[in-house]
C-alpha positions in Angstrom: -24.0 8.1 2.0 -26.6 6.3 3.8 -27.7 6.5 7.6 -25.8 3.2 8.4 -22.4 4.1 7.0 -19.9 6.0 9.4 -16.6 7.6 8.3 -13.4 7.6 10.7 -12.1 10.5 12.2 -9.2 10.4 9.9 -11.7 10.9 7.2 -13.7 13.2 9.4 -10.9 15.8 10.1 -9.4 15.6 6.5 -7.1 12.9 6.0 -3.6 12.6 5.5 -3.3 16.3 4.8 -5.1 17.4 7.9 -3.2 14.2 10.0 0.2 15.9 8.8 -1.0 19.5 9.7 -2.1 18.4 13.1 1.3 16.8 13.9 3.6 19.4 12.2 1.6 22.0 14.2 1.9 20.2 17.7 5.6 20.0 17.2 6.0 23.5 16.2 3.9 24.6 19.4 6.3 22.4 21.4 9.2 23.7 20.0 8.5 27.3 20.4 6.0 27.4 23.6 7.9 28.6 26.7 5.0 26.8 28.6 6.1 23.6 26.9 9.8 23.8 28.2 9.7 20.3 30.3 8.1 18.8 27.4 10.3 19.9 24.5 13.3 19.0 26.9 12.7 15.1 26.8 12.4 15.2 22.9 15.6 15.0 20.4 17.0 18.3 19.2 15.8 17.5 15.6 12.0 16.4 16.3 11.6 15.5 12.5 11.5 11.9 13.0 9.3 12.2 15.7 7.0 14.3 14.0 7.0 11.6 11.2 6.5 9.3 13.8 3.7 10.9 15.6 2.0 11.6 12.3 2.0 8.0 11.3 0.9 6.9 14.7 -2.1 9.4 14.6 -3.0 8.3 11.2 -3.8 4.7 12.1 -5.1 6.2 15.7 -7.8 8.0 14.3 -8.8 5.1 11.7 -6.8 5.6 9.0 -4.2 2.9 7.2 -1.9 1.4 10.0 1.3 3.2 8.6 2.8 3.3 11.7 2.5 -0.2 12.6 3.3 -1.3 9.0 6.7 0.6 9.5 7.3 0.0 13.1 5.3 -2.8 14.4 3.1 -2.6 17.4 3.3 0.7 19.3 4.0 -0.3 22.5 3.8 3.5 23.5 4.4 3.4 27.3 7.5 0.7 26.7 8.8 3.1 23.9 8.5 6.2 26.0 10.2 4.7 29.1 13.7 6.0 28.8 12.0 9.7 28.8 11.1 10.7 32.2 7.2 12.0 31.9 5.9 13.5 34.8 2.5 15.5 35.3 4.5 18.7 34.0 5.5 17.0 30.8 2.0 15.3 30.2 0.0 18.6 30.7 2.5 20.5 28.6 2.0 17.6 26.1 -1.5 17.9 26.4 -1.5 21.6 26.0 0.2 21.3 22.8 -2.0 18.7 21.6 -5.0 20.7 22.4 -3.8 23.6 20.9 -2.7 22.1 17.5 -6.0 20.4 17.5 -8.2 23.5 17.9 -5.8 25.4 15.1 -6.3 22.6 12.7 -9.4 21.2 13.0 -12.3 23.6 12.9 -15.2 21.3 13.9 -15.7 21.6 17.4 -17.7 18.2 17.7 -14.6 16.4 16.2 -12.3 18.2 18.5 -14.6 17.0 21.5 -14.7 13.4 20.1 -11.0 13.3 19.8 -9.6 14.8 23.0 -10.8 12.4 25.7 -9.0 9.4 24.7 -5.8 11.4 23.9 -6.2 12.9 27.4 -6.3 9.1 28.8 -3.6 8.5 26.7 -1.5 11.2 28.0 -2.1 10.1 31.5 -1.4 6.5 30.7 1.9 7.6 29.6 2.9 9.2 32.7 6.0 7.4 34.4 7.0 9.3 37.3 5.3 11.3 40.2 
C-alpha cells in the first residue's frame, strides 16, 4: 500500500469477524453485567435479532459493506429507538458495555481512540428522556 491509500476502520480492526466479535461481546456484557441492568431492561428478552442488526449496522458504520441499509433501509436510529426510554442511565450503561467490548475485542488502542468519540456522540444523540 502506498502512502496515499487508506483503509476503513472496518478493515483496520479485522473486518467481518472482528465486527461480529465486537457485537457479540457487547450483547454478552449487557446481558451479564449488573451495572448494565437499565440498558438491558429496554431490550427484548432474546437479543439475537438486536445483535445481528447491531453487527450489520457497525459493519457499515465502520466503513464496511452497507449490509444494514441493504436489509433494513436507512438506519433512522433515533426514530427506531423512540419506543425505548433512553435516559442518562441507559445511555451510560450502553457506553460502558460498548467501551468494554471494544477494549476486549480491538487490541489497538489507537483504533479504539478513533472509534469511541463518534460512538459517544451517537449515544448522547440517542437519549430521548431526561
